[in-house]
Structures are given as structure tokens and as C-alpha cells.
C-alpha positions, 0 to 999 in steps of 0.5 A: 499500500503506497504511504499517500493511501493511508495518509489520505485514509487518516484525513478522512477518518479526522472528518468522521470523528468516530472510532474505528477499528483498522484491520491490517490483513489480506495476504500477509501484511507484514511481508511488505517489510517493517520499515514501510509498514511502520510509516503506513501505521505512522499515518494514524498515529494521532488518531490512535493517541486521541483514541479515535482508532485501534489497530488490529493485524492478522498474521501468519506470524512467520515474520514476527520478531523482537523489533515487531513485537516492541511496535505492536505493543507500542502502538497497541495492535491486537494480533490475530495469528492464523494457525490451523493447529499442530503440524498435521492440521497445518499443512496447507500453510507453506511459505513461497518456497512450497515448505511447510510454515509451521515451524516459523509460525511457532518461533513468532508465537514464542516472540509474542509470549516473551513479549507478553502480547496476547494473541487470538488465533483463527484456525481453519478445520477441513474434511480431515480434522473433524474427528480431532476436536480434543486434540485441537483444542488441547493444542491451542491451550498449550501454546497459550492463545488468548482467544480461538475462532474456528473456520469450517473450510469454507468455499470463499474468495480465492479457495475454491475447496468444496466445504464439508458438508457432512451434518453428523460429523460436523455437529459431532466436531462442534460437540466434542469441542464445546464439551472440551472448552467446558471441561477446561475453558481458559481460552475465550472461544468466539464462536461459543461466545456468540451463539450462547449470547444468542441462545440467552437472549431466546431463552429469555423470551426476549424478541430477536433485535434485527439489526437496522444497519448492516455491517458495511465493513469497508475494505480498502485496497493498495491503490484506495479502491473501496469494496464493501462488505467483504475483503474478498470482493477486492480484486473480484470481478462479476458478470453480475455486479462488475468489479464491486468497487464503489469508490477510491478514497483518493477521488472520494470521500468516505460519506460518498463512498457510503451514499453510493454503496447504499445504491449499488446492485451488490448492496441492494442484493444483500439486504434483499437476502437478509431479508429472505433470511428473516423471513424463511430460517428459523436460525436468523436469530443467530447469525442474522443473514449471514456473510455476503462473501459466502452468499457470492462464492457459492451462489454466484449472487448476493441476494441468497440465503442458506450457504455451506458457511450457515450450516456448518457454522452457524445451524450445526454449531447451535445444534451441537451447543444446545444438544450438549446443554440439554 
């Protein structure tokens, strides 16, 4: 990303006066090098010191060393690591040389631990890992992560692999993972917290609150192009929606981008799809309509309802938790 892009984003954020979380994501954000990345972050330093922004980063940890840890600490970064488990679960995470990245990931994690920097982990679970929930949970408790998010492998963006779709195996995976967590709840579990919170409201007969505003989630490319709803839409072209780009920070204000977004076809389709989910799906009070990126990747349109993501990470998860609690 060019420095003039982050400078322009910072200028726009100054105008909004709202709190914003900036998530550095996409590929490996640290690969641009320490000097360049620190210059990009410097664009937002006065906003950070004033409490208007907070940084988060999702990394594969292979480049994290003592200098990066000092930077994360000084600039109050929330750190997320992409790691699928022990070596047998992490075989598809490789470096540019094609060699397994596991050892280098663990070196980076050790640097974070030495620096007392809490880190979360996102773990992608594939077909072959569905019977190993206990092993995965024990591994992540042993390495000392603060929180864990589980993504059942999705057909999403550049990943065209078919999602697992075995009801019995996936429900059993969630049940075993939930049971392991209840027996040793030392990790914050993103997915369990989300569903348990929704189930708690439902058990109290509290009417579900349907969000009036969807999460617009703007994603900004290296050159300032902006897409909405899902970062996977960057560099994506569709016969139905075109490039998904609704503006560019070098020529459009954030307010103009959001206003334009409300009128573009893929945003309207997403809103219509959420309305359909609300009318048709009994799980709507848990997920509130699913993810735009999954809908497009699976159906070729965002005006869609159920996806494999819905089944695996919302429906089957909720069913598993209820079966364990009842």
C-alpha cells in the first residue's frame, strides 16, 4: 500500500469523528517490511493517541520477531494469528518456497509470548480434522492463545475447495469441541460466545433485535479502491456486479462512498437476501443473515439465503451446543 493512500484514509477518518478499528489483513500484511509498514501505521498515530482508532492485524506470524513485538506493544495492536493446529493440521500453510510454515509460525508465537502480547488464533478446520476436536483444543490451550475462532473450511474468495457438508461429523465436531472447552474453559471461544449470547436472549423470550443497519465493512486496497461487505470482493469481477468497487479514497470522501454503496446492486441484493433469511430461516436470530462473501462465492449472487457457511458455522454449531446443554 502506498503511503499517500494511508494518509488519505487518515484524513477521511479525521472528518468522521467516529471510533474505527483498522484491521491490517489480506495476504501477509507484514511482508511489505518493517520500515514501510511502520510508515503506513504512522499515518494514524495522532488518531490512535486520541482514542479514535485501534489497530488489529491478522498475520501468519512467520515474520514476527522482537522488533515487531515492540512495535505491536507501542502501538497497541491486537494480534491475530492464522494457525490450523499442530503440524498434521497445518500442512497447507506453506511459505513461498513450498515448505511447511509451521516451525516459523511457532517461532513468531514464542516471540509474542516472550513480549507478553496476547494473541488470538483463527483455525481453519478441513474434512480431515473433523474427528480431532479434542486434540485441536488441547493444542491451542497448550500454546497459550487468548482466544480461538474456528472456521470450518469455506468456499470463499481464492479458496475454491468445497466446504465439508456432513451433518453428523460436523455436529459431532462442535459437540466435542464444546465439551472440551467446558471441561477446561481457559480460552475465549469466539464461536461459542456468539451463539451462547444469542441463545440466552432467546431463552429469556427476548424478541430478537434485527439490526437496522448491516455491517458495511469497507475494505481498502493498496491503491485506495474501496469495496463493501467483504474483503474477498477486492480484485473480484462478476458478470452481475462488475468489479464491486464503489469508490476510491483518493477521489471520493468516505461519506460519498457509503452513500453510493447504498445504491449499488450488490448492496441492495445483500439487504434483500437478509430480509429473505429473516422470513424463511429459524436460525436468523443467531446469525442475522449470514455473510455476503460466502453467498457470492457459493451462489454467484448475494441475493441468496442458506450457504454451507450457514449450515456449518451457525446451524450445526447451535444444534451441537443445544444437544450438549439439554
